[in-house]
C-alpha positions, -999 to 999 in steps of 0.1 A, spaced: 0 0 0 28 24 9 45 18 -24 13 27 -43 10 59 -23 45 71 -30 41 65 -67 10 87 -66 27 114 -46 58 115 -68 37 116 -100 17 145 -86 48 164 -73 37 160 -37 72 156 -24 65 164 13 39 136 14 63 113 -5 90 121 21 67 109 49 59 76 30 96 69 24 103 74 61 76 49 69 90 24 45 125 28 60 111 22 95 97 -11 82 129 -21 64 160 1 67 178 -21 42 156 -10 13 179 11 -9 149 21 -31 133 38 -1 165 57 8 170 66 -29 135 80 -33 137 97 1 168 115 -11 151 124 -44 121 139 -26 143 158 -1 163 172 -30 131 184 -47 119 202 -15 154 217 -9 163 197 22 198 191 8 217 180 40 191 153 46 190 144 9 227 138 9 225 115 39 196 95 23 213 92 -10 246 82 6 228 55 26 211 42 -6 245 41 -23 260 21 5 232 -4 3 234 -8 -35 265 7 -51 257 -8 -85 223 9 -88 223 34 -117 193 53 -104 212 61 -72 242 74 -91 218 94 -113 201 110 -83 235 117 -67 244 135 -99 213 156 -98 218 163 -61 253 174 -67 243 196 -96 215 213 -76 239 220 -47 267 234 -70 291 205 -65 302 201 -101 333 180 -94 312 155 -73 286 155 -100 312 145 -126 325 118 -103 289 105 -100 285 106 -138 317 86 -141 304 60 -117 271 60 -135 289 52 -168 305 22 -151 272 6 -142 245 -6 -167 225 26 -172 200 25 -200 
């Protein structure tokens, strides 16, 4: 049920609501990299950059081969003006299978 809700919230740009859903999913299973990744994405969209970085880093630690995490880290770094880090993330993104 929670997964259906966050898809609706993201689709409708309701990132504060999505943030709450991702936090609930993480409480149920902190090992789910998709929840950390999407929490980081939602936090980036609402400008909570410090928390977004923590969430995306956690997602990356859980699933270093996931191209979406590297893509979201790239977006995060671009939004926060960290061009060198964004280039590093793009480099890592090119190493994993990204379609």
